[in-house]
C-alpha positions as CSV (number, residue, x, y, z in Angstrom):
1,M,-11.7,11.6,33.5
2,A,-11.3,9.3,30.5
3,T,-9.0,10.2,27.7
4,Q,-9.1,9.0,24.2
5,S,-6.0,7.4,22.7
6,E,-5.4,6.9,19.0
7,S,-3.5,3.9,17.8
8,T,-3.5,1.6,14.9
9,T,-4.3,-2.1,15.2
10,D,-1.8,-4.8,14.3
11,K,-4.1,-5.8,11.5
12,G,-4.1,-2.4,9.8
13,V,-0.3,-2.1,10.1
14,G,0.3,-5.6,8.8
15,L,-2.1,-5.1,5.9
16,A,-0.5,-1.8,5.0
17,L,3.0,-3.3,5.1
18,A,1.9,-6.2,2.8
19,L,0.2,-3.8,0.4
20,G,3.3,-1.6,0.5
21,A,5.5,-4.5,-0.4
22,L,3.2,-5.2,-3.4
23,A,3.4,-1.6,-4.4
24,T,7.2,-1.8,-4.3
25,I,7.1,-4.9,-6.5
26,G,4.9,-3.0,-8.9
27,A,7.3,-0.1,-9.0
28,L,10.2,-2.4,-9.7
29,L,8.2,-4.0,-12.5
30,M,7.5,-0.6,-13.9
31,F,11.2,0.2,-13.8
32,A,12.2,-3.1,-15.3
33,G,9.7,-3.1,-18.2
34,A,10.3,0.6,-19.1
35,P,9.7,0.7,-22.9
36,D,7.0,-2.0,-22.8
37,I,3.4,-2.6,-21.8
38,T,4.8,-4.2,-18.7
39,A,5.7,-0.8,-17.4
40,A,2.0,0.3,-17.6
41,F,0.9,-2.7,-15.6
42,G,3.7,-2.1,-13.1
43,F,2.5,1.5,-12.7
44,A,-1.1,0.4,-12.3
45,A,-0.1,-2.1,-9.6
46,A,2.0,0.4,-7.8
47,V,-0.7,3.0,-7.7
48,L,-3.4,0.5,-6.8
49,F,-1.6,-1.2,-4.0
50,S,-0.2,2.1,-2.5
51,S,-3.7,3.5,-2.5
52,L,-5.0,0.4,-0.8
53,A,-2.3,0.6,1.8
54,V,-3.4,4.1,2.8
55,V,-7.0,2.9,2.9
56,A,-6.0,0.0,5.2
57,I,-4.4,2.4,7.7
58,H,-7.5,4.6,7.7
59,L,-10.0,1.8,8.0
60,Y,-8.3,0.1,11.0
61,W,-7.5,3.3,12.9
62,D,-9.0,3.1,16.4
């Protein structure tokens, strides 16, 4: 009897880690440019790249 195993591919994990690193850089940019428009761009980058990291894990799930 065959069983189904669930695992992520290396591509999905690597992509999620890379996008997570970009999200972290965006969060640091948001913190560093707090009273300026730079904080808004940092927030946008952090939200965008963290969302894409979640999507990458879901797309490459076996």
